[in-house]
C-alpha positions as CSV (number, residue, x, y, z in Angstrom):
1,M,0.0,0.0,0.0
2,S,3.0,2.3,-0.2
3,E,2.3,3.3,-3.8
4,H,-1.4,2.6,-4.5
5,I,-4.6,1.2,-3.1
6,R,-6.3,-1.9,-4.4
7,L,-9.9,-0.8,-5.0
8,A,-13.1,-2.7,-5.7
9,V,-16.4,-1.3,-6.9
10,I,-19.6,-2.7,-5.4
11,G,-22.5,-1.9,-7.7
12,C,-22.0,-1.8,-11.5
13,G,-25.0,0.2,-12.5
14,R,-25.5,3.6,-14.2
15,I,-23.4,5.8,-11.9
16,S,-20.5,3.4,-11.8
17,Q,-20.5,3.0,-15.5
18,A,-21.0,6.7,-16.3
19,A,-18.7,8.2,-13.7
20,H,-16.8,6.1,-11.2
21,L,-15.2,3.4,-13.3
22,P,-14.0,5.8,-16.0
23,A,-12.6,8.0,-13.3
24,I,-10.8,5.2,-11.5
25,A,-9.2,4.1,-14.8
26,K,-7.5,7.5,-15.0
27,A,-6.8,8.1,-11.3
28,E,-3.3,8.0,-9.8
29,N,-2.5,5.7,-6.9
30,V,-5.6,3.5,-7.5
31,E,-5.7,0.0,-9.0
32,L,-9.1,-1.4,-9.8
33,T,-8.9,-5.0,-8.8
34,A,-12.5,-6.2,-8.7
35,V,-16.1,-5.3,-9.3
36,C,-19.2,-6.8,-7.7
37,D,-22.8,-6.8,-8.6
38,G,-25.7,-9.2,-8.0
39,S,-26.3,-9.1,-11.8
40,A,-23.9,-11.3,-13.7
41,T,-24.7,-9.2,-16.8
42,L,-23.3,-6.1,-15.2
43,A,-20.5,-7.6,-13.2
44,D,-19.1,-9.6,-16.1
45,A,-19.4,-6.7,-18.5
46,M,-17.5,-4.2,-16.2
47,A,-14.9,-6.8,-15.3
48,S,-14.2,-7.4,-18.9
49,R,-14.2,-3.7,-19.8
50,Y,-11.8,-2.7,-17.1
51,G,-9.7,-5.9,-16.7
52,A,-10.9,-6.7,-13.1
53,H,-12.2,-9.8,-11.3
54,A,-16.0,-10.2,-11.2
55,F,-17.9,-11.1,-8.1
56,L,-21.6,-11.6,-7.6
57,D,-21.6,-11.7,-3.8
58,V,-20.3,-9.0,-1.5
59,A,-19.0,-11.4,1.1
60,D,-16.9,-13.2,-1.6
61,L,-15.5,-9.9,-2.8
62,L,-14.6,-8.8,0.8
63,G,-12.5,-12.0,1.1
64,A,-10.4,-11.0,-1.9
65,P,-7.2,-9.0,-1.6
66,V,-8.6,-5.4,-1.7
67,D,-7.8,-2.4,0.5
68,A,-10.9,-0.4,-0.1
69,V,-14.3,-0.4,-1.8
70,L,-16.4,2.1,-3.6
71,I,-20.1,1.5,-2.9
72,A,-22.5,2.5,-5.6
73,V,-25.5,0.3,-4.9
74,P,-29.1,1.7,-4.6
75,D,-29.4,4.1,-1.6
76,R,-31.5,1.7,0.5
77,F,-28.7,-0.8,0.6
78,H,-25.9,1.6,1.5
79,A,-25.8,1.0,5.2
80,Q,-25.9,-2.8,4.9
81,V,-23.1,-3.1,2.4
82,A,-21.0,-0.4,4.1
83,E,-21.3,-2.3,7.4
84,Q,-20.1,-5.5,5.7
85,A,-17.1,-3.8,4.2
86,L,-16.1,-2.0,7.4
87,R,-16.4,-5.2,9.5
88,A,-14.2,-6.9,6.9
89,G,-11.5,-4.2,7.5
90,K,-11.9,-2.3,4.2
91,H,-11.8,1.5,3.8
92,V,-15.0,2.8,2.3
93,I,-16.0,5.5,-0.1
94,I,-19.8,5.5,-0.5
95,E,-22.2,7.3,-2.9
96,K,-24.4,9.9,-1.2
97,P,-26.5,9.7,0.8
98,L,-24.4,8.0,3.3
99,A,-27.3,5.9,4.5
100,A,-31.1,5.9,4.4
101,T,-31.4,7.4,7.9
102,V,-29.4,9.5,10.3
103,A,-29.3,6.6,12.8
104,E,-27.8,4.2,10.1
105,A,-25.2,6.8,9.2
106,E,-24.2,7.4,12.8
107,H,-23.8,3.6,13.2
108,L,-21.5,3.5,10.1
109,R,-19.5,6.4,11.5
110,D,-19.0,4.7,14.8
111,L,-17.9,1.4,13.1
112,A,-15.4,3.3,11.0
113,D,-14.0,5.2,13.9
114,S,-13.6,2.2,16.1
115,A,-11.8,0.3,13.4
116,R,-9.8,3.3,12.4
117,L,-10.9,3.0,8.8
118,Q,-11.6,5.7,6.2
119,L,-15.3,6.4,5.5
120,Q,-15.6,9.0,2.8
121,V,-18.9,10.3,1.3
122,A,-18.8,10.6,-2.4
123,S,-20.0,14.1,-2.6
124,M,-17.9,14.7,-5.7
125,K,-18.9,18.3,-6.2
126,R,-16.6,19.3,-3.3
127,F,-13.7,18.3,-5.6
128,D,-14.8,20.7,-8.4
129,P,-12.0,23.3,-8.5
130,G,-14.5,26.1,-9.0
131,V,-16.4,25.0,-5.9
132,Q,-13.2,24.8,-3.9
133,Y,-12.1,28.3,-5.1
134,A,-15.5,29.7,-4.1
135,A,-15.3,28.1,-0.6
136,A,-11.9,29.8,0.0
137,A,-13.1,33.1,-1.4
138,V,-16.1,33.2,1.0
139,T,-13.7,33.9,3.8
140,R,-12.5,37.1,2.0
141,I,-15.9,38.8,1.6
142,G,-16.5,39.5,5.2
143,P,-19.3,38.2,7.4
144,L,-22.1,36.7,5.3
145,R,-25.5,38.3,5.2
146,S,-27.4,36.2,2.7
147,V,-26.9,32.9,0.8
148,V,-29.0,31.6,-2.1
149,G,-28.7,28.1,-3.6
150,W,-30.6,26.2,-6.2
151,Y,-30.4,22.8,-8.0
152,R,-32.7,22.2,-11.0
153,V,-32.6,19.0,-12.9
154,M,-33.8,19.2,-16.4
155,S,-36.8,17.0,-17.5
156,R,-36.9,16.0,-21.2
157,L,-33.4,17.3,-22.0
158,R,-31.8,15.0,-19.5
159,E,-31.9,11.7,-21.4
160,P,-30.5,13.0,-24.7
161,I,-27.8,15.0,-23.0
162,E,-26.7,12.0,-20.9
163,T,-26.8,9.7,-24.0
164,T,-24.3,12.1,-25.6
165,L,-22.0,12.3,-22.6
166,F,-22.1,8.8,-21.2
167,P,-20.0,5.8,-22.4
168,P,-22.0,2.8,-23.7
169,L,-24.1,1.6,-20.8
170,I,-24.7,-2.1,-20.1
171,V,-28.3,-2.6,-18.8
172,D,-29.8,-5.6,-17.1
173,P,-33.5,-5.3,-17.9
174,A,-34.6,-7.0,-14.8
175,V,-32.6,-4.7,-12.5
176,R,-33.7,-1.6,-14.4
177,S,-37.3,-2.5,-14.1
178,R,-37.0,-3.2,-10.4
179,E,-35.3,0.1,-9.7
180,L,-37.6,2.2,-11.8
181,E,-40.6,0.7,-10.0
182,Y,-39.0,1.4,-6.6
183,K,-38.2,5.0,-7.5
184,A,-41.7,5.6,-8.9
185,I,-43.2,4.5,-5.6
186,H,-40.8,6.5,-3.5
187,R,-40.3,9.4,-5.9
188,A,-40.3,12.4,-3.5
189,E,-38.1,10.6,-1.0
190,H,-35.7,9.6,-3.7
191,L,-35.4,13.0,-5.3
192,L,-34.9,14.9,-2.0
193,A,-32.3,12.6,-0.6
194,T,-30.4,11.6,-3.8
195,H,-30.6,14.9,-5.7
196,G,-31.1,17.6,-3.1
197,I,-28.4,16.3,-0.8
198,H,-25.8,17.7,-3.2
199,T,-27.0,21.2,-2.6
200,F,-27.5,20.7,1.2
201,D,-23.9,19.5,1.5
202,L,-22.4,22.3,-0.7
203,L,-24.2,24.9,1.3
204,R,-22.4,23.7,4.4
205,Y,-19.1,23.4,2.6
206,L,-19.3,26.9,1.3
207,A,-20.6,28.7,4.4
208,G,-20.8,26.5,7.4
209,D,-23.6,25.0,9.5
210,Y,-27.2,26.1,9.1
211,T,-30.7,25.2,10.1
212,I,-34.0,25.0,8.2
213,H,-36.9,27.0,9.5
214,S,-39.6,26.5,6.9
215,A,-40.2,24.7,3.6
216,V,-42.9,24.2,1.0
217,L,-43.3,21.5,-1.7
218,S,-44.9,22.1,-5.0
219,H,-45.4,19.0,-7.2
220,G,-47.3,17.5,-10.0
221,E,-47.3,13.9,-11.2
222,R,-43.5,13.8,-11.8
223,D,-42.4,17.4,-11.0
224,Y,-41.2,18.2,-7.5
225,S,-39.9,21.5,-6.2
226,W,-38.8,22.2,-2.6
227,H,-38.3,25.7,-1.4
228,A,-36.8,26.2,2.0
229,L,-35.7,29.1,4.2
230,G,-33.1,28.9,6.9
231,R,-30.3,30.6,8.8
232,Y,-26.6,30.1,9.2
233,R,-25.0,29.8,12.6
234,D,-23.4,33.3,12.1
235,G,-26.8,34.8,11.3
236,A,-26.8,34.9,7.5
237,A,-30.2,34.3,5.8
238,L,-30.5,31.2,3.6
239,S,-32.9,30.5,0.7
240,L,-32.7,27.3,-1.3
241,E,-34.5,25.5,-4.0
242,V,-34.3,21.9,-5.3
243,T,-36.4,21.1,-8.4
244,A,-36.8,17.8,-10.3
245,S,-37.8,17.9,-13.0
246,V,-37.5,21.5,-14.4
247,H,-38.7,22.1,-18.0
248,A,-35.7,24.0,-19.0
249,E,-31.9,23.5,-19.1
250,W,-29.9,22.3,-16.1
251,S,-29.4,25.1,-13.6
252,E,-27.4,24.9,-10.4
253,G,-25.7,27.7,-8.5
254,F,-25.0,29.7,-5.4
255,D,-24.8,33.4,-4.6
256,L,-23.2,34.4,-1.3
257,Y,-23.2,38.1,-0.2
258,G,-21.0,39.4,2.5
259,D,-20.1,42.8,4.1
260,A,-17.2,43.2,1.7
261,G,-18.2,41.4,-1.5
262,H,-20.0,38.7,-3.4
263,V,-19.2,35.1,-4.6
264,R,-21.1,33.9,-7.6
265,L,-20.9,30.2,-8.3
266,R,-22.5,28.4,-11.3
267,C,-22.2,24.6,-11.5
268,P,-22.5,22.7,-14.9
269,F,-24.2,19.4,-15.4
270,P,-21.6,17.2,-13.6
271,F,-21.1,14.6,-16.3
272,T,-19.6,17.3,-18.6
273,R,-16.6,17.2,-16.2
274,Q,-16.3,21.0,-16.7
275,P,-15.3,23.1,-13.7
276,S,-17.8,25.4,-12.1
277,S,-17.5,29.0,-13.0
278,V,-16.8,31.4,-10.1
279,R,-16.8,35.1,-10.0
280,V,-15.7,37.0,-6.9
281,F,-16.4,40.7,-6.3
282,D,-14.1,42.4,-3.8
283,E,-15.8,45.7,-2.8
284,P,-12.7,47.4,-1.3
285,T,-10.8,47.2,-4.6
286,Q,-14.0,47.2,-6.8
287,A,-12.5,44.4,-8.8
288,Y,-13.7,41.0,-10.0
289,T,-11.7,37.8,-10.0
290,E,-12.6,35.0,-12.4
291,P,-10.2,32.0,-12.3
292,V,-9.7,29.5,-15.0
293,F,-9.2,25.8,-14.3
294,G,-7.7,22.8,-16.1
295,D,-7.8,19.6,-14.0
296,S,-11.5,19.4,-13.4
297,D,-13.0,15.9,-13.4
298,P,-14.5,15.8,-9.9
299,Y,-15.0,12.0,-9.9
300,E,-11.3,11.5,-10.6
301,R,-10.2,14.1,-8.1
302,Q,-12.5,12.5,-5.5
303,I,-11.1,9.0,-5.8
304,E,-7.5,10.3,-5.8
305,A,-8.2,12.2,-2.6
306,F,-9.6,9.1,-1.1
307,A,-6.5,7.1,-2.1
308,R,-4.1,9.8,-0.7
309,A,-6.0,9.8,2.7
310,I,-5.5,6.0,3.0
311,L,-1.9,6.1,1.9
312,R,-0.9,9.0,4.1
313,G,-3.1,8.1,7.1
314,T,-4.9,11.5,6.9
315,R,-8.7,12.1,7.3
316,A,-10.7,11.5,4.2
317,E,-13.2,14.2,3.4
318,P,-16.1,14.7,3.2
319,T,-16.4,12.7,6.4
320,A,-19.1,10.6,7.8
321,A,-20.0,13.6,9.9
322,D,-20.6,15.6,6.8
323,G,-22.8,12.9,5.4
324,I,-24.8,12.8,8.7
325,E,-25.4,16.6,8.6
326,A,-26.6,16.4,5.0
327,L,-29.1,13.7,6.0
328,R,-30.3,15.9,8.9
329,I,-31.1,18.7,6.4
330,V,-33.1,16.2,4.3
331,D,-35.1,15.3,7.4
332,A,-35.5,19.0,8.4
333,I,-36.9,19.9,5.0
334,R,-39.2,16.9,4.9
335,D,-40.4,17.7,8.4
336,A,-40.9,21.4,7.6
337,V,-43.0,20.6,4.6
338,D,-45.2,18.3,6.7
339,R,-45.5,20.7,9.6
340,P,-48.6,23.0,9.3
341,V,-47.9,26.7,9.6
342,T,-50.2,28.6,11.9
343,H,-50.7,32.4,12.2
344,T,-51.7,34.1,15.4
């Protein structure tokens, strides 16, 4: 382990094929040694494509010579698979959300801490260089007064755009049918936790801890839009929106206003691998700064950071604590929507 980590991927579905496996193939200090999926169609295809060993059972994989696993199974199985991996002595990087509930996530944190293993949440947008620049710039614009964030997933445009950007995907029809049925039944829960959690995490990364005071949900048969108000620990006002599916182009961004300036962050559709654009206004000098970035694949940067943390013995970030706080915001928004508002 002095030069690289031996990594296995558990879950060979859409996100692994479109993002994680191509990133691992390019990443430094990472050797993909195995893949695992309950579908032989998916496991065998990805093992063949990337020159790895194929496993159909997680227990069998965890008995193989691997140092760490990337978990990309459906959300409802995150806690179960992560616990198996941690108990087997493997470092874990896991797709967000960390678990289905805060209690499950706290249990995983405790397991990782007691075993002194890395448990990193795959909130890859933290590894976007534009997002990282914006987070650093926030400290230069003085105390924050207001923060606005939004995340809008396009509707009919999404499929053709993804078809253009994705590598050829292998699909197991039985698995696809099962997952589509599950997501249809649990649509609101899935969208808020799987899509919204990106925004909830970045709002903490950019400006610190916050609480949610109120929220409303507007929805049709397939369209869901959450609007929430909150406040940061230092007093800054927060307004956020999560919409799926919006009948327009992808739109995601943040505006942070402080006593001495403004940070404007705009995030592209992540599968483009383009960096976010950031513009910082410094009021004392009345000047804008707009950096340009080269190395910008957040999925590759994420897995390289995970490998470095293992090899150097440093703390992998985002941590389990970050994943837990993001889940708390999911719960807070859901509870705020369900709570009736009374006027006196």
